[in-house]
ZALUM-281415 format. One record per atom (N, C-alpha, C): residue in one letter; x, y, z. Coordinates in steps of 0.1 Angstrom, whole numbers, plus 5000, padded with zeros to 4 digits. Example, Ala and Ser with C-alpha at 12.3 -4.5 7.8 and 13.67 -1.06 7.14 Angstrom:
a513249435078a512349555078a513249675078s512849785071s513749895071s512950005079
***
This chain:
m877047723021m877747713033m879047793032a879347883042a880547963042a881747873041g882747923033g883947843032g883947733022e882847703016e882747593006e882347652992c882947602982c882547632968c881147572966q880147652963q878847612961q878647572946r877847472943r877647432929r876647532923p877047582911p876147682905p874847622900r873847702897r872647652891r872947572879g872347452878g872647372866g873747272869a874447282880a875447192883a874847062888c875646962889c875146822891c874346812904q873046792903q872246772915q872546632922c872746532913c872946402919c874246392927a875246472923a876546472930a876346542943a875446632944a875246712957a874546622967r873846522963r873146432973r874146352980a873746312992a874646233000a874646092994r875846042992r876045902986r877045832995p877045702995p878045623002p879345632996e880445633004e881745632998e882045502992p882745492980p883045372974p883845282983a883645152982a884345052990a885845072989g886545073000g887945083000g888445223001e887545323000e888045463001e887945503016t888945483023t888945523037t889545653040l889245713052l889745843055l891245853055k891845743060k893345743060k893945753046h893245703036h893745703023h893645843017m892645923022m892446053015m892846173024t893546143035t893946253044t895346303040r895546433041r896846493038r897046593049h898246643050h898646753058h899246863049d898946993052d899547093044d899847213054a900147323048a900547443056a899347493065h898147443062h896947493070h896647383080g897347273081g897047163090g896347053083p895946943091p895346833084p894046863077s893846803065s892646833058s892346713049m891146703043m890846603034m891446633020a891946533013a892446553000a891246592991l891546672981l890546712972l890046602963h888746612959h888246522949h888746572936i888746482926i889146522912i888346642907e887046642910e886146742905e886346872913d887246882923d887547002930d888547082924y889047042912y890147112906y889647192894a890347302891a890147382879a891447392872l891447422859l892647422850l893047562847i894347592847i894847712840i896047662831g896347732821g897347692812g897747802802d898847772795d899347872785d899647812771l899047692768l899247622755l900547562754r901247552765r902547472766r902547372777t901847422788t901747332800t900447382807a900147312818a898947352825a899047312840a898247382848a898247352863a896847322867l896747252878l895447222885l895447302898v894347382899v894147462911v892947412919g893147382931g892047332939g891147432946v889947392951v889047482957v889647532970d890747482975d891347532987d892547632984g892647672972g893747762968g895047702965a895147572964a896447502962a896547462948i897747492942i898147442929i898947312933n898247202929n898847072933n899446992921w899347052909w899946982898w900447092888l901647082884l902247172874l903547112868p903447052856p904647022849p905347142843m906647142843m907347262836m908547202828p908747252816p908047362809p906947312800r906847182798r905847122789r904847042796f903747012790f902646922795f903246792800d904246742793d904746602796d906046612803s906446732808s907646742816s907446692830p908546672838p908346642852p907646752859a906846722869a906046822876a906946892887i906747022888i907347092900i906447092912f905147072909f904147052920f903446922917a903646822926a903046692923a902246642935a901746732944a900946692955a899646622951l899246642939l898046582933l898146432934l899346372933l899646232933l900346192946g900346282956g900946242968g900446342979d901246422985d900846522995d901846642994e901746733004e902546853003e904046823002r904446713006r905946683005r906346672991h905446652982h905746632967h905546762960g905346872967g905247002960g903947062958n903647182962n902447252959n902647402963w901547482959w901647622962w900247662967v900147692980v898847722986v898847882987l897747932983l897448082985l895948092989a895748123002a894348123007a894248203020p893148233025p892948293038p893548193049v894048243059v894548163070v893448083076n893647953078n892747863084n891447843075r891447883063r890347853054r890747743044e889847643042e890247533033e889547543020r888247563020r887447563007r886947703004c886947732992c886447862988c884947882990s884548002989s883048032990s882448012976r883248062966r882748042952r883948062943r883848012931r884848032920r884248022907r884948072897r884448072883r885548112874y885448082861y886248142851y885648272847r886548372844r886048482837r885348442824p884248502821p883448452809p884348422797e884248302792e884948262779e886448282780t887048252792t888448262793t888948142802l890248132803l890848032813l891448102824v890948222828v891348302839v890448262851l891048202861l890248152872l890148252884e888948272889e888648362900e888148282912t888748282923t888348202935t888148302946e886948292953e886648392963e886348322977w886848382987w886548333001w885848453009t884848413016t884248503026t884548453040t885148543048t885548503062t884748593071g885048573084g884348653094g884848793094s885948823088s886448963088s886349033074g885948963064g885949023050g885848923039a886148963027a886048883015a887248913006v887748812999v888948822991v888848742979r889448782968r889448702956r890948682951v891148552947v892448512941v892248482926t892948552918t892848532903t894148452899d893948342893d895048252888d895048242873l896248252867l896348242853l897748212848m897848162836m899048142829m898948222816v900048272811v899948362800v900348302786p899348272777p899748222764p900648312757g901648252751g902548332742g903748392750s903748382763s904848442771s906148372767s907248452769s908648392765s909048282774d908648282787d908948172796d907648132803p907448012806p906247962814p906148032827m904948082831m904848142844m903448122849v903348132862v902048132869v901948272876v900748342874v900448462880v899348452889r899448492902r898448482912r898248622918i896948672917i896648812921i895548802932v895848862944v894948872955v894349012956d893049012955d892349142956d891449142968g891549242977g890649252988g889349312983l888249252988l886949292983l886149362994v886149303006v885349363017v886249343030g886249443038g886949433051g888449403050t889049323059t890449283059t890549133061v891349073053v891448923054v892948883056a893148803066a894548753068a894748633058m895848653050m896148553040m897448483043r897648373037r898848303038r899248243024t900548243021t901048173009t902148083014h902147963008h903147863012h903447792999l904747812994l905147752981l906247662983a906047532980a907047422982a907347362968p908347422961p908647362948p909447222950r909047122942r909746992943r909846942929m911046952923m911246912909m911246762908g911146722895g911246572893g910046492898y908846542897y907646482902y907746462917g908246572924g908246572939g909446502945k910446452937k911546382943k912746472946e912846582939e914046662941e913646792948v914346812959v914246942967v915147042962p914747152956p915647252951p916347332961t917447392957t918147492966t917447622965l917147682977l916447812977l917547912980r917448022973r918448132975r917848262971t918548372973t918248502969t919248552959d918748602947d919648652937d919248792933h920048892938h919849032935h918349072939g918049022951g916749052956g915548972952q915848872942q914848782937q914948642944l913848582947l913848442953l913948342942v914948252943v915248152933v915248012939a914647922932a914747782935a915447712924s916547642927s917347582916s917547432919a917447352908a917747212908a918347182894g919647152893g920247132881g920147262872r919647242860r919547362851r918247432853e917347372861e915947432862e916047542873q915347642871q915247752881q913847812881l913347842893l912047902895l912348042902w911748142896w911948282901w910648332906l910648372919l909348412925l909448572928d908548642922d908348782925d907048792934s907248872945s906148882954s906049022959d904749072961d904549212966d904649212982v904749092988v904849093002v906049013006t906449023019t907648953023t907348803024v908248723018v908148583019v909548533024t909448433033t910748383039t910848233037e912148193038e912348053036e912047983049t911347873049t911047793060t910747643056d911447553062d911347413059d911447383044l912447433038l912747413023l911547463015s910847563019s909747623012s909747773014w908947843007w908747983009w907348003015a907248093026a905948113032a905848253037g904648303037g904448443042g903048463046d902748543056d901448583060d901348733058f900148773053f899948913050f898448943052l898149073053l896749123053l896449193040v895149173036v894749243024v893349303027s893249433024s891949503027s891249543015a890049583016a889249613004a889949722996g890049692983g890649782974g892149762972e892749672980e894149652979e894449522970r895649522964r896049412955r897449362959v897549232960v898949172962v899149072951t900249072944t900548982933t901748902935f901748782929f902848682929f903048642915t904248622911t904548572897t905648462899l905448342895l906448232895l906848202881l908048222877l908548212864l909648102863y909548022852y910447902850y911447932840t912747892842t913747902832t914547772833a915247732823a916147612822a917447652816g918347702824g919647742819g919747872813e918647942810e918748072803e918748182814p919248292810p919148412819p917748442822r917448492834r916148522838r915748652830r914548652825r913948772819r912948832828p912848962829p911949022838p910548972836a909848942847a908448902847a907549022843p906549002836p905649112833p904849162845d904349282844d903449322855d902249232855a901849202868a900849102869a899549152863g899249282865g898049332859g898049332844a899149362838a899249352823a899149212819a899749112826a899548972823a898148932823l897348972833l895948942834l895249002822d895449122818d894749182807d895049112794a896349082792a896749012780a896148872779t896048802790t895448662790t893948672788d893348762794d891848782792d891548812778a892348902772a892148942758a892448832748f893448752751f893748632743f892548542742w891948502753w890948402753w889648462747t889248582751t888048632746t888148652731e889248692725e889448712711e889348572704w889948472710w889848332704w888448282704v887748292715v886348242716v885548322706g885848442704g885048522694g885148482680r886148402677r886248342663r885148232660s884548182670s883648062669s882548102660t882148012651t880948022643t879647962649y879847902661y878647832667y877647932672t876347912668t875247992672t874147912678g874347782680g873247702685g872947712700a872147612704a871847612719a873047572727w872947602740w874047572749w875347642746a875247762741a876447832736a877547852747s877047882759s878047902770s878747782773e878047662774e878647542777e879647492766v879247522753v880047482742v881347572742n881247702744n882347782744n883347752756q882847712767q883747672778q884447552775s883847452769s884547332765s885547352754l885247452745l886147482734l887447552740v887247632751v888447692758v889247582763i888647482770i889447362775i890147292764l889447262753l890147202742l891347282736k891147412735k892247492731k893347492741a893047482753a894147482764a894947352763l894347242757l895047122755l895747102742t895947222735t896747222723t898147272727y899147222720y900547252723y901047352712a901047482716a901247582706a902547572698p903647532704p904847522695p904847432683t903947322684t903847232673t902547212667g901447242675g900047222670g899447092674s900247012682s899646882686s898546902696i897746802699i896646802707i896746692718l896546732731l896746642741l895346562744a895546442750a894346382756a893946442769a894846472778a894646532791a895946582796p895846682806p897146742811p897646672823t897146552827t897546482839t897946342837t898546282847t898846142846t898346072859s897845952857s897645862869s896545892878l895645982874l894346002881l893545872879p893045802889p892645672887p891245662881e891045552874e889645512869e888845442880q889645392890q889045332902q889845372914l889145442923l889945482935l890545372942g891945382944g892645272951g893145162941g892745172928g893045072919g894345102911s894545022900s895845032892s895545082878r894345122875r894045172862r894345322861n895645342861n896145482862n897145502851w896945592842w897645602829w898145752827d899145762819d899745902816d899045942803y898246052803y897546092791y898046222786r899346262789r899846392785r900546382771y899946302762y900446282749y899346312738s899746302726s898846322715s898346192709w897246142714w896646022707w896046072694l896346012683l895846052671l894346042670r893745932676r892345912676r891646022684d892146052696d891446152704d891546292698a892746312691a892946442685a891946462673t891546352666t890646372655t889246412661f888846362672f887646402678f887646552682t888746592688t888946732691t888946812678a889546772668a889546842655a888146852650q887346752651q885946752647q885246862654a885446882667a884846982675a885247122670f886547132667f887047262661f886447292648l886447192639l885847212626l884347252627a883647192636a882247212637a881947352642t882847422648t882647552654t883547662647g884147632636g884847732628g886247762632h886847682641h888247702645h889147622636l889247662624l890047582614l891547592616e892047702622e893447712624e894047602633e893247562643e893747462652e893747322644v892847302636v892847182628v894047182618a894247292612a895347302602a896647282610a896847332622a898047322629a898247182633w897247112638w897346972641w897746882629r897046902618r897246832606r898746852601d899146972602d900547002597d901546932607w901246932620w902146862629w902146712626l900946652624l900946512621l901746472608v901546552598v902346522585v903846532588r904246642595r905646652598r906146532606t905346492615t905746382625t905946252618v905046212609v905046072604v905446062589i905746172582i905946162568i907146082563d908146082572d909346002568d909045852568d908145812576d907745662576d906245652579p905445702569p903945702572p903345562574s903945462569s903345332571s903645282585g904545342592g904845312606g904245402616m903145472612m902545572621m902045502633q902345562645q901945512658q900545572661i899945522672i898645572677i898845692685m900045722690m900245842698m901745892697y901946012700y903246072700y903346172712a904646212715a904746322725a904346452718v904246552725v903746682720v904646742709d905946702710d906946752700d907046652689g906346542689g906346442678g907346332681a907946322693a908846212696a907946082697a908545972692a907845852691a908045762704e909145782710e909545692722e908845752734l907945672740l907245702752l907345592763p908545562767p908745442776p907945462789e907245362792e906345362804e907145322817q907145402827q907745362840q906945412851t907245362863t906445392875t907245482884l906645572891l907245662900l906945612915d907845522920d907445452932d907445542944w908145662944w908145742955w906845822957l905945822947l904645882948l903545782952p902845812963p901845712967p900545702958g900445802950g899245802941g898045872946y897245922938y896045992942y895145892949g894845922962g893945832970g894545692971q895845682972q896545552973q896345472961s896145532949s895945452937s897345442930k897845322930k899145292925k899045192914p900045192905p901245282905p900945422898v901845512901v901845632893v902745612881r902245632869r902945602857r903245732849v904445732842v904745832832v905245752820g904945812808g905045742796g903845652794n903845582782n902645502780n903045392770a902945262775a903345152767a902345122755a901145182756a900245162745a900645222732a901645312733a902145372720a902645272710r903045152715r903545052705r902444952702q901244972706q900144872703q899744892688q899144782683q898544792670q897044822672q896644932668q895244972669q894745012655n894144932648n893844942634n892845052630d892145102640d891145202638d891745342634v892945362639v893545502638v893745542623w894045452614w894145482600w892845552595g891745482598g890445542593g890145672599e890445682612e890145812619e890845932613v892145902610v892946012604v892446042590l892145942582l891645962568l890346042569d889446012579d888246072580d888346222583i889246252593i889346392596i890046472585l891046412578l891646482567l890646512556w889746422554w888646442544w887746552549a887346552561a886446652567a887146792566a888446792569a889146922569a889146982555r889346892545r889346932531r887946982527d886946912532d885546952529d885147082536a885847112547a885547242554a886247362547g887147332537g887747432530g889247452532l889847372541l891247382543l892047322531p892947402526p893847342515p894747232521d895147142512d895947032516d897347082521a897847012531a899247042535a900246972525a901447022525a902446952517a902646812522d902646722513d902846572516d901646512522q900446582522q899246522528q898846402520e898846412506e898446302498e899346182500k900646202502k901546092504k901046022517l900746092527l900246032540l899045952538e898046012531e896745952528e896945822521r897745822511r898045702503r898645592512a899545632520a900245532529a899245472539l898345552544l897345502554l896345412547l895945442535l895045362527l895745222524d897045232521d897745112519d897745022531q897845082543q897845012556q896544942558i895445012555i894144952556i894044832547e894444852534e894244742524e895044612529a896244642535a897144532538a896744462551h896144542561h896044492575h894644492580w893644532573w892344552579w891744422585q892144302580q891644182584q892344122597e893444192601e894144142612e893544182626p893644102636p893244142649p894144252655d893544332664d894344442670d893944452685h894444562691h894144592705h892944682707g892544742696g891244822697g891444952703l890445042701l890545172706l890645182721w890145082728w890245082743w891545022748e892444992739e893844962743e893944842753v893244732750v893244622759v894644572760r895044532772r896444482774r896344322775g895744272765g895544122764g895744082750p895243962746p895343912733p894544012723r895144012711r894444092700r893144022696r892244102691r890944052688r890444122675q889344062669q888744122657q887644222662f888144342666f887144442671f886344492660v885044502663v884044552653v884344702650h884744782660h885044922658h886144932648s887244852650s888344862641s888044832627k887144742624k886644702611k885844822605l885044882614l884244992610l885145102605l886145132612l887045242608l887845212595a888145082593a888645042580a887745082569w886445052571w885445082561w885345242559v885445312570v885445462569v886545512561g887745462564g888945502556g888845482542v888345362538v888245332524v887045412518d886045432525d884945512520d885345652517r886145712526r886545852524r887445862511a888245762509a889145762497a888245752485v887245662485v886345642474v885645772471r885145842481r884345962479r885246072473r886446082478r887346182472r887546152457l887846032453l888046002439l886746032431e885546002437e884346032430e884046182428e884446252439e884146402438e885046472428h886246422426h887146482417h887046432403n886446322401n886246262388n887546252379n888646242386n889946232379n890746122384g890146032392g890945932398g891145812388d892045732392d892345612384d891045522385i890445482374i889245402373i889545272380r890645212377r890945082383r891045092398q891745192402q891845212417q890445232423l889645312417l888245342422l887445212423t887545132412t886845002412t887344912423r888644902425r889244822435r888744862449l888744992452l888445042465l886945032467r886145042457r884645022459r884444872463a885144792457a884944642460a885444612474l886544682478l887044662492l886144712502r885544822499r884544882508r883344792510r882944732499r881844632499r882244512507t883444462506t883844342513t883944372528i884444482532i884544512546i883144522552a882244592545a880844612550a880244482551d880344392542d879744262542d880244182554q881544192557q882144112568q881644162581i881544302583i881044352595i879644312598v878744312588v877344272590v877244132593e878044042586e877943902588e878543852601r879743912605r880443862617r880343952629g880044082627g880044172638g878644182645y877644142638y876344142643y876044012650h875644012662h875343882670h873843862671p873343772663p871843752663p871343722677g872043642685g871543612698g871443732707r872343822705r872243952713r871444052706a871144032694a870344132686a871044262686a872444262684a873244382684a874544362678f875144462673f876544462670f877344462683t878344372684t879044352697t880444402696q881244362706q882544422707q883544362696s883444232694s884344172685s883644052678y884244002668y883543892660y883343772669g882043732670g881743612677g881443632692s881743752697s881643782711s880143832714p879643792725p878243842729p878343972737h879544022739h879644142748h879444272740l878744362747l878444492741l879644582742d879744682734d880844782734d880244912729a880445012737a879945142733a880545202721a881645152716a882245212704a881445192692v880545082692v879745062680v878545162679l878445252689l877445362688l877845462677l879145452673l879545542663l879145502649m878645382647m878245332634m877345422626p876245462632p875345562624p876045692622r876845742631r877445872629r878445862617y879145752615y880045742604y879245712591g877945682592g877245652580g877245512575f877545412584f877645272580f876345212576l875345242583l873945182580l872945302582p871845282576p870745392577p870345402592s869845512596s869445532610s868245442614d867445412604d866245322608d866545182606d867745142603d868044992601d867744932615p866944822615p866644752627p867844712636r868944672629r870144632636r870744752644i870744872637i871344982644i870445022656v869145032654v868245072664v868344972676a868344842673a868444742684a869744752691t870844782684t872144802691t872144912700v871645032696v871645152704v870745122716e869645052715e868745032726e869344922735a870044832730a870744732739a871744792747i872544882741i873544952749i872945042760q871845112756q871245202766q870645112777r870145002774r869444912784r870444832793e871544792787e872444692794e873844742797l874244852791l875644892793l875645032799t874745062808t874645192815t874545172830e874945282837e874745292851e874145422854d872945422859d872245552862d872145632849g871945562838g871745632825g872945672817l874145652823l875445692817l876145562812v876945572802v877445462794v878745412799l878945282801l880245222803l880845192789r882145192789r882845152776r882445012772y882544922782y882244782780y882244722794a881744592795a881844532808a883244482810v883944532820v885344492822v885544352828t884544292833t884644162838t883644062832d884043942831d883143832826d883343712835d882343672842d882443562851d883643582861g883743702865g884743732875g886143762870h886343742857h887643762851h887643892843n888743972844n888944092836n889144062822v888444132813v888544092799v889544182791d890144282798d891044372791d892444362796g892744262804g894144242809g894544332820v893644412826v894044502837v893044482848p893544462861p892644432872p891844552876g890744532883g889844642888g888744672879s887944772883s886844822875s887044962872e885945032867e886045172863e884645232863g884545362861g883345432861g882745432847t881645512846t881045532833t881945622825f881945612812f882845682803f882045802798v882545922800v881846042796v881646052781a882746032773a882646042759a881545952753t881545822757t880645732752t879145762756s878945832767s877645882770s877145992760f878046072756f877746172745f877446092732w878245982730w877945912718w876545852718l876145802730l874745752730l873745862727a873945982732a873046092729a873046112714d874246112707d874246132693d873446022686a873645892690a872945782684a871445792686l871045832698l869545842701l868945952691q869646062689q869146162680q869146102666i870146032662i870145982648i869045882645i868645802655i867645702653i866245762656g866145892658g864845962658g864345992672r865145962683r864745982696r865346112702t865046222695t865646352698t865446392712g864146372717g863846412731g864746342741d864946212739d865746132748d867246182747a867646212735a869046262733a869246392740i868346482739i868446612746i868446592761e867546502766e867546472781e868846422786l869446322778l870746272782l871846372781f871846462771f872846562769f872746662781e871546702785e871446792796e871846732809r871546602810r872046532822r873546532823l874246512811l875646512811l876246652814l875546752811l875946892815l876046902830t875246832837t875246842852t876446762858v877046672850v878146592854v879446682855r879446792848r880546892848r880746942863n881946972866n882147032879n881747182879d881947252890d881447382892d881947482882v883147452876v883647542866v883647482852g882847382850g882547322837g883547222832l884347162841l885347062836l884746922837l885146842827l884746692826l886046612827s886046512835s887046412835s886846302825e887646202825e887446092816e886246012820e886045982833e884945902837e884245962849y883045902852y882245952863y881645832870d881645842883d881045732892d879645782895a878645712888a877245752890a876745722904r877445632911r876945602925r877345712935t878545772933t879045862943t879046012938g878846032925g878946162920g880346212918r881346122918r882746152918r883246142904h884146242900h884946232888h886046122889l886346062879l887345962878l888245972866g889545932867g890345942855g890946082854n891846092843n892546212841n891646322837t892046452841t891146562840t891946692836p891346782829p890146762820p890446672808q889446602803q889646502793q889146562779a890046562769a889646612756a888546532750f888646402751f887546312746f886246362751s886146392764s884846432770s884346562765h885246662765h884846792761h884546802746a885246722738a884946712723a883546652722g883246552730g881946502729g880846602732l881046682742l880046782746l879846882734v880946922727v880847022716v880046952705t880546842700t879946782688t878546732690t878146692702t876846652705t875946772705a876346882711a875647012710a875347052696v876447042688v876247072673v875246982667t875346852669t874446762663t872946792667l872746822680l871346842685l870846982680s871747072678s871347212673s871247212658a871647112651a871547112637a870247052631a869247032640a868046982636a867347072625d867747192625d867147282615d867747272601g868747172600g869347152587g870547232584s871047312593s872247382591s873447292589k874447332581k875547242578k876547232590s876947122592s878047092602s879147022595h880347042600h881446972595h881846842603l880846792610l880946652615l880846562604s881246432606s881046332595s879646332590r879446332577r878046342572r877246222575p875946232577p875146112580p875046022567y874445912569y874445812559y873745852546s872745942548s872045982536s872946062526d874046112530d874946182521d875946082514l875945952518l876945862513l876445802500s877445772492s877045702479s876445562483l875445522475l874745402478l875645282478e876645282469e877545162468e878245142481g878545252489g879345232501g878545182513r877145192513r876445162525r876245012526a876244972539a876244832542a874944772539d873844852537d872544792535d872244772520v873244802511v872944792497v873844682492a873144592485a873844472479a874744512468
***
């Protein structure tokens, strides 16, 4: 249909079918007004990502940049219409009176976005990008006429402080400048742009063969540096991404999909420090109209280890080394006090607050910045870090300075606290529990320490004996108390009958053999009882009408756990089913290959923050797992058959 982005071949067919709107999602909730007049607010899956490894923007199918923090991922946004409307800041660049594009794509193996419109008078392409390594953060937008002549409009409404602060607009030596405190935005434009309603707007014509460029540059108290030529910026950005993707060692199936996810994962790294984000957005809801809205613009150590596994498995060792070095620098002064997450610069304080002037995406309130979960006790994180450090060493990375000090401290934490209840990897905001997954990761952490001592043959014999005994003790307790005979499955916590997708990771970490009846029964129970339309829920959020995680409302299926199910199906020998599920998950991606945190299987809608590192890491590692059937080596955690017999839970 003219004027709409069409889903490419292989995109989600179920999402294209007509589905009922979810209860409570009314038109008034989803309607906004912008420079083009009243229109429907974009779906989460209608957005694409551009970024420069310091921050990132979301660009909609209507040509609007509705989200852009400056200068960092976790800085206040200068465009926050994503969580409100045009009053909270955005930048529209599109044909006059056209809302949705005809088609869009990323240039192959890059984060350079091309969006095209076909109108009654011609065709036009807008290329959007941010430049990795530039001295100042900037957005470059290039309009190329393709056919005929198209009337275009640009409307730029900067609003600092998450849409709360209206900057002063002025002209400085012929340059357009928006100022709010120390922050300044400098707009370079090839066409005349005038101030109107505290915004910049301009109409212009572009004909076939003509090019019009815009560059928006951010500074904070520093003198403005000349913006680069837009064409040169495009060439540099294109070269950066294609060179980076070219370093990949992955040669398996689904290479295009894997490379696109790797580009997204790279875009979620923070170049100045090496930290890895969970997602570049805050408060996109897990339930439309609900309160499950969180700020994910930080580095969760757990999530980062999954991203690091994806990088290891595809030969991108520099990103793993950079994250590991950042982690050691961040926590080495007090490694026993390691938190579950940090800011991208390593700051520990992430106070959670609400932005009450923002109505939220689709009236989903509150809008949160910061994250109170940073202070939670989540005992699994020690094992996850020890596992990825062991895997990085196994992949050939030399140890960082003070790495052994960190590993000893984390092992000490496991020995001292593994029996304690915690909030778990799902960060329940209720009473602590004895989560099976947390106990599993305690076992993983001790196992990796044992294996290192065994491999080097120079460890303290008494320490090795003690750790082997501890590994055995943890394994015995998980089997005895984590397996629920009545449910015929490992469950969420000791004594609980409730299923939890996190235990799908048991065979991947090598805890039990793949043909152990308890593992097979657990995988099949989760597939049978914890799925919607074949995709996996994290857990049942309600029990007899009561929320079990301390947060009201419901949520969609969780994309990462659906990849975990595919992994588990392959490990227990159901490779055909695993491939079928994996390829179904590929159709959940939006038209440019992005995955959010969650997916509503009823409506075909993305839910939660986007794009989500957890989801894209799952795509990469599952592709590697399924492509490794020929026996090629992967730097994912080794399967149980590689583990020492003493460590396995099936050996007395």
